[in-house]
C-alpha angles and dihedrals in degrees: 000000000000120000109220128183123192113200123204144100095265101274125151092263090054091050092047089050090055091047090050092050090054092046092050091048094050091047091053094042091240124145111228134182106211119198124186115218113199103159110111094213092053090045090056093043089055089058096247109149099174124026145267093053125179128201125183119200090347096310119116103230101164139027127174129025131002113325119238108260091227093054090043089057089048094053094049091047095052 
């Protein structure tokens, strides 16, 4: 199971990013645990300079704007 964190204050882009993660995981048949991190301090400590941010298994893979669905699938497959 992949541990995915979506960093952001709860904006529409952050919600869409969480939805995209779940859709990509379902498409690939991968189990994911998705956690939304909304605490500004935790977001900064993770190194996210622009939201939404995404980490997979503790590694920050994306920051700022909606992620590309192809890249998202690649991060989940790795």
